PAZAFI-402214 format. One record per residue (C-alpha): residue in three letters; y, z, x; residue number from 0. Coordinates in nm, 2 decimals. Each point is the difference from the previous one (the first is absolute). Layout:
! residues N
{node Ala,{Y,Z,X},NUM} ...
This chain:
! residues 283
{node Met,{0.00,0.00,0.00},0} {node Arg,{0.36,-0.09,0.12},1} {node Ala,{0.28,0.24,-0.08},2} {node Leu,{0.38,-0.04,-0.02},3} {node Ser,{0.16,0.33,0.08},4} {node Leu,{0.34,0.08,-0.15},5} {node Phe,{0.22,0.30,0.10},6} {node Ser,{-0.26,0.05,0.28},7} {node Gly,{0.16,0.31,0.15},8} {node Ile,{-0.20,0.10,0.30},9} {node Gly,{-0.31,-0.15,-0.15},10} {node Gly,{-0.18,0.27,-0.20},11} {node Ile,{-0.14,-0.22,-0.26},12} {node Asp,{-0.08,-0.26,0.27},13} {node Leu,{-0.20,0.25,0.20},14} {node Ala,{-0.20,0.08,-0.32},15} {node Cys,{-0.04,-0.38,-0.06},16} {node Glu,{-0.14,-0.04,0.36},17} {node Trp,{-0.25,0.29,-0.08},18} {node Ala,{-0.11,-0.19,-0.31},19} {node Gly,{-0.04,-0.33,0.16},20} {node Ile,{0.31,-0.16,-0.14},21} {node Glu,{0.22,-0.22,0.24},22} {node Thr,{0.38,0.04,-0.01},23} {node Val,{0.14,-0.34,0.07},24} {node Ala,{0.37,0.08,-0.03},25} {node Phe,{0.23,0.30,-0.01},26} {node Cys,{0.34,0.03,-0.18},27} {node Glu,{0.20,0.29,0.14},28} {node Arg,{0.36,0.02,0.09},29} {node Glu,{0.05,0.33,0.19},30} {node Pro,{0.00,-0.04,0.38},31} {node Phe,{-0.22,0.32,0.08},32} {node Pro,{-0.28,-0.09,-0.24},33} {node Gln,{0.00,-0.36,0.13},34} {node Lys,{-0.05,0.14,0.35},35} {node Val,{-0.31,0.19,-0.12},36} {node Leu,{-0.13,-0.30,-0.18},37} {node Arg,{0.03,-0.22,0.31},38} {node Lys,{-0.17,0.25,0.21},39} {node His,{-0.31,0.03,-0.22},40} {node Trp,{-0.01,-0.36,-0.14},41} {node Pro,{0.17,-0.22,0.26},42} {node Asn,{-0.12,-0.33,-0.14},43} {node Val,{0.10,0.06,-0.36},44} {node Pro,{0.36,-0.14,-0.09},45} {node Ile,{0.26,0.23,-0.14},46} {node Tyr,{0.25,-0.12,-0.27},47} {node Asp,{0.32,0.21,-0.03},48} {node Asp,{0.12,-0.06,-0.34},49} {node Val,{-0.22,0.00,-0.32},50} {node Cys,{0.28,-0.18,-0.19},51} {node Thr,{-0.01,-0.30,0.22},52} {node Leu,{-0.38,-0.01,0.03},53} {node Thr,{-0.14,-0.30,-0.19},54} {node Lys,{-0.32,-0.19,-0.05},55} {node Glu,{0.16,-0.30,0.16},56} {node Arg,{0.09,0.21,0.31},57} {node Leu,{-0.36,0.13,0.03},58} {node Glu,{-0.13,-0.36,-0.03},59} {node Thr,{0.25,-0.12,0.27},60} {node Asp,{-0.11,0.27,0.23},61} {node Gly,{-0.37,-0.07,-0.05},62} {node Ile,{-0.08,0.34,-0.17},63} {node Ile,{-0.13,-0.18,-0.31},64} {node Gly,{-0.13,-0.35,-0.04},65} {node Ser,{-0.32,-0.19,-0.01},66} {node Gly,{-0.28,0.26,-0.02},67} {node Arg,{0.25,0.28,0.07},68} {node Thr,{0.10,0.19,-0.31},69} {node Ile,{0.14,0.35,-0.06},70} {node Asp,{-0.27,0.21,-0.18},71} {node Ile,{0.19,0.31,-0.02},72} {node Ile,{0.37,0.11,0.00},73} {node His,{0.07,0.36,0.06},74} {node Gly,{0.30,0.22,0.07},75} {node Gly,{0.18,0.32,-0.07},76} {node Tyr,{0.32,-0.14,-0.14},77} {node Pro,{0.31,0.23,0.04},78} {node Cys,{-0.03,0.33,-0.18},79} {node Gln,{0.37,0.09,-0.01},80} {node Pro,{0.06,-0.14,-0.35},81} {node Phe,{-0.28,0.22,-0.14},82} {node Ser,{-0.02,0.31,0.22},83} {node Val,{0.09,0.34,-0.15},84} {node Ala,{0.18,0.06,0.34},85} {node Gly,{0.26,-0.27,-0.09},86} {node Glu,{0.21,-0.10,-0.29},87} {node Arg,{-0.28,-0.17,-0.17},88} {node Lys,{0.21,-0.32,-0.09},89} {node Gly,{-0.31,-0.21,-0.05},90} {node Thr,{0.09,-0.37,-0.04},91} {node Glu,{0.36,0.07,0.05},92} {node Asp,{-0.07,0.11,0.36},93} {node Asp,{0.09,-0.25,0.27},94} {node Arg,{-0.33,0.08,0.17},95} {node His,{-0.21,-0.09,-0.31},96} {node Leu,{-0.21,-0.27,0.16},97} {node Trp,{-0.30,-0.03,-0.24},98} {node Pro,{0.15,-0.32,-0.13},99} {node Glu,{-0.05,-0.16,0.35},100} {node Val,{-0.35,0.12,0.01},101} {node Phe,{-0.08,-0.15,-0.34},102} {node Arg,{0.17,-0.32,0.11},103} {node Leu,{-0.25,-0.04,0.29},104} {node Ile,{-0.29,0.11,-0.22},105} {node Gln,{0.10,-0.29,-0.24},106} {node Ala,{0.04,-0.25,0.28},107} {node Leu,{-0.32,0.08,0.20},108} {node His,{-0.23,0.10,-0.29},109} {node Pro,{-0.22,0.24,0.21},110} {node Lys,{-0.32,0.13,-0.15},111} {node Trp,{0.11,0.36,0.05},112} {node Phe,{0.31,0.21,0.02},113} {node Val,{0.03,0.35,0.12},114} {node Gly,{0.32,0.19,-0.02},115} {node Glu,{0.10,0.34,0.11},116} {node Asn,{0.30,0.23,-0.10},117} {node Val,{0.10,0.36,-0.07},118} {node Ala,{-0.13,0.19,-0.30},119} {node Gly,{0.34,-0.02,-0.15},120} {node His,{-0.06,-0.36,-0.07},121} {node Ile,{-0.24,0.09,-0.28},122} {node Thr,{0.30,0.11,-0.22},123} {node Leu,{0.23,-0.26,0.12},124} {node Gly,{-0.07,-0.36,0.06},125} {node Leu,{-0.38,-0.01,0.01},126} {node Asp,{-0.02,-0.13,-0.36},127} {node Ile,{0.20,-0.30,0.11},128} {node Val,{-0.22,-0.07,0.30},129} {node Leu,{-0.32,0.01,-0.21},130} {node Ser,{0.16,-0.22,-0.27},131} {node Asp,{0.12,-0.25,0.26},132} {node Leu,{-0.36,-0.01,0.15},133} {node Glu,{-0.15,-0.04,-0.34},134} {node Ser,{0.23,-0.29,-0.09},135} {node Ala,{-0.11,-0.18,0.32},136} {node Gly,{-0.36,0.02,-0.09},137} {node Tyr,{-0.11,0.32,0.18},138} {node Ala,{-0.21,0.29,-0.12},139} {node Ala,{0.18,0.31,0.15},140} {node Glu,{-0.07,0.37,0.02},141} {node Ser,{0.18,0.28,0.17},142} {node Phe,{-0.14,0.31,0.17},143} {node Val,{0.16,0.31,0.16},144} {node Ile,{-0.17,0.12,0.32},145} {node Pro,{0.15,0.28,0.20},146} {node Ala,{-0.04,-0.01,0.38},147} {node Cys,{-0.16,0.35,-0.01},148} {node Ala,{-0.29,-0.16,-0.19},149} {node Val,{-0.10,-0.17,0.34},150} {node Gly,{0.06,0.30,0.21},151} {node Ala,{0.37,-0.01,0.08},152} {node Arg,{0.19,0.33,0.03},153} {node His,{0.26,-0.11,-0.25},154} {node Arg,{-0.02,-0.10,-0.37},155} {node Arg,{0.19,-0.33,0.01},156} {node Asp,{-0.08,-0.14,-0.34},157} {node Arg,{0.02,-0.38,-0.01},158} {node Val,{-0.06,-0.24,-0.28},159} {node Phe,{-0.22,-0.31,0.08},160} {node Ile,{0.01,-0.31,-0.22},161} {node Val,{-0.31,-0.22,0.03},162} {node Ala,{0.01,-0.34,-0.17},163} {node His,{-0.26,-0.28,-0.01},164} {node Ser,{0.08,-0.36,-0.13},165} {node Tyr,{-0.16,-0.12,-0.32},166} {node Gly,{0.03,-0.36,0.12},167} {node Ser,{0.09,-0.29,-0.23},168} {node Arg,{-0.31,0.06,-0.22},169} {node Gly,{0.07,0.36,-0.05},170} {node Arg,{0.36,-0.07,-0.11},171} {node Tyr,{-0.11,-0.27,-0.24},172} {node Glu,{-0.26,0.22,-0.16},173} {node Lys,{0.23,0.30,-0.01},174} {node Arg,{0.28,-0.20,-0.18},175} {node His,{-0.25,-0.14,-0.26},176} {node Thr,{-0.19,0.33,-0.06},177} {node Gly,{0.32,0.19,-0.07},178} {node Gly,{-0.08,0.26,0.27},179} {node Ser,{-0.20,0.21,-0.24},180} {node His,{-0.31,0.00,0.23},181} {node Ala,{0.17,0.01,0.34},182} {node Glu,{-0.31,0.15,0.17},183} {node Asp,{-0.19,-0.33,-0.09},184} {node Val,{0.26,-0.24,0.16},185} {node Pro,{-0.14,-0.15,0.31},186} {node Asn,{0.20,0.03,0.33},187} {node Ala,{0.05,-0.27,0.26},188} {node Asn,{-0.37,0.01,0.09},189} {node Ser,{-0.11,-0.02,-0.38},190} {node Ile,{-0.12,0.37,0.03},191} {node Thr,{0.12,0.22,-0.29},192} {node Arg,{0.25,0.28,0.06},193} {node Leu,{-0.26,0.25,-0.13},194} {node Glu,{-0.25,-0.12,0.26},195} {node Thr,{0.26,0.02,0.28},196} {node Tyr,{0.10,0.35,-0.09},197} {node Lys,{-0.37,0.10,0.00},198} {node Thr,{-0.03,-0.14,0.35},199} {node Ile,{0.32,0.18,0.12},200} {node Ser,{-0.13,0.33,-0.15},201} {node Ala,{-0.34,-0.04,0.17},202} {node Ile,{0.15,-0.07,0.33},203} {node Gly,{0.25,0.28,-0.03},204} {node Arg,{-0.27,0.26,-0.07},205} {node Gly,{-0.16,-0.07,0.33},206} {node Trp,{0.32,0.07,0.20},207} {node Glu,{0.08,0.34,0.14},208} {node Pro,{0.24,0.09,0.28},209} {node Arg,{-0.26,0.19,0.20},210} {node His,{-0.22,-0.32,0.01},211} {node Tyr,{0.28,-0.23,0.09},212} {node Val,{-0.05,-0.19,0.33},213} {node Gly,{0.32,-0.15,0.16},214} {node Arg,{0.14,-0.04,0.34},215} {node Arg,{0.06,0.37,0.03},216} {node Asp,{-0.06,0.30,-0.23},217} {node Trp,{0.27,0.21,-0.16},218} {node Ala,{-0.02,0.28,0.26},219} {node Glu,{0.03,-0.25,0.28},220} {node Ala,{0.28,-0.18,-0.17},221} {node Ser,{0.20,0.32,-0.02},222} {node Lys,{-0.01,0.02,0.38},223} {node Phe,{0.24,-0.29,0.06},224} {node Asp,{0.24,0.06,0.28},225} {node Arg,{0.33,0.08,-0.14},226} {node Pro,{0.32,0.02,0.21},227} {node Ser,{0.15,0.34,0.02},228} {node Pro,{0.36,0.03,-0.13},229} {node Glu,{0.11,0.26,0.26},230} {node Pro,{0.06,-0.22,0.30},231} {node Ala,{0.19,-0.26,-0.21},232} {node Ile,{0.22,0.27,-0.15},233} {node Gln,{0.08,0.15,0.33},234} {node Arg,{0.13,-0.34,0.13},235} {node Val,{0.21,-0.09,-0.30},236} {node Val,{0.30,-0.20,0.11},237} {node Asp,{0.27,-0.11,-0.23},238} {node Gly,{-0.16,0.14,-0.31},239} {node Ile,{-0.36,-0.13,-0.02},240} {node Ser,{-0.22,-0.10,0.30},241} {node Gly,{-0.22,-0.32,0.00},242} {node Glu,{-0.31,0.23,0.01},243} {node Leu,{0.11,0.20,-0.31},244} {node Asp,{0.09,-0.32,-0.18},245} {node Glu,{-0.36,-0.12,0.07},246} {node Ile,{-0.13,0.32,-0.14},247} {node Ile,{0.20,-0.04,-0.32},248} {node Ser,{-0.12,-0.36,-0.03},249} {node Arg,{-0.37,0.12,0.03},250} {node Leu,{0.05,0.27,-0.26},251} {node Lys,{0.16,-0.24,-0.24},252} {node Ala,{-0.28,-0.25,0.04},253} {node Leu,{-0.27,0.26,-0.04},254} {node Gly,{0.18,0.13,-0.32},255} {node Asn,{-0.01,-0.35,-0.14},256} {node Ala,{-0.34,-0.08,0.10},257} {node Val,{-0.32,-0.02,-0.22},258} {node Val,{-0.28,0.23,0.12},259} {node Pro,{-0.27,-0.25,0.09},260} {node Arg,{-0.28,0.22,-0.13},261} {node Gln,{0.18,0.03,-0.33},262} {node Ile,{-0.02,-0.36,-0.09},263} {node Tyr,{-0.32,-0.09,0.19},264} {node Pro,{-0.25,0.06,-0.30},265} {node Ile,{0.20,-0.25,-0.21},266} {node Leu,{0.01,-0.27,0.27},267} {node Ser,{-0.37,0.06,0.09},268} {node Ala,{-0.09,-0.04,-0.37},269} {node Ile,{0.20,-0.31,-0.03},270} {node Lys,{-0.17,-0.16,0.31},271} {node Gln,{-0.35,0.09,-0.12},272} {node Ile,{0.08,-0.14,-0.35},273} {node Asp,{0.14,-0.32,0.15},274} {node Asp,{-0.30,-0.04,0.22},275} {node Met,{-0.24,0.04,-0.30},276} {node Leu,{0.20,-0.25,-0.21},277} {node Lys,{-0.02,-0.26,0.29},278} {node Glu,{-0.38,0.06,0.03},279} {node Glu,{-0.04,-0.06,-0.37},280} {node Ala,{0.22,-0.31,0.01},281} {node Asn,{-0.23,-0.14,0.27},282} 
């Protein structure tokens, strides 16, 4: 599976994609420090710096998509400031409301899957619009709240994850002509009914537990990352803030905005397994 990563940050979702066997083929991230992190860990993956100027035509020109190269999944944690309880909750009136740009790319690229991430405050402000937009574009969508502490983190960090799968042209036709009264019987892009797809998701989800998770490093080891100590930088502050302290602030901001990879891994792993099974059935 090939993924387009929007609002990539330092690559939390992309690391989980890597664990699940999903290849990130392009990033979209505008902040300099996260870009630096992405280049370090994925040096051969291009980075676009503005979601508002990213188009299907540009991806085609750059060879990201084309003959035999499609985008199977778009994912991203679009800006949370319009919905966060820590802000003014202006919703669609906020200049940082960028869901319309995400939806534009979904409509242009028609990926089989979309996975979105945001703060829990999105549930009471704006999530209904997102789900309605996805439904209008021919996607069956569900939202889930998963806290980081559910996967062993030492903080709660509730996040809402939106998982959507395309009906495909057949599903959209049948849904229109059945009036939507039996949505669970409407086939998706692979002619598999929603009910069957959900059963598959549930079956895979039951088999996943954090203590059985195998990744590049376990949670205890991941907590041992070398972190720069603020003391030396603070002692050498010149003209207000030193370069070292500025680096620390950038790191903290990036971590604060990042998605915990283990938090979203079970979703991406289930998607990959479902996609593999559907491809086998198609063959």
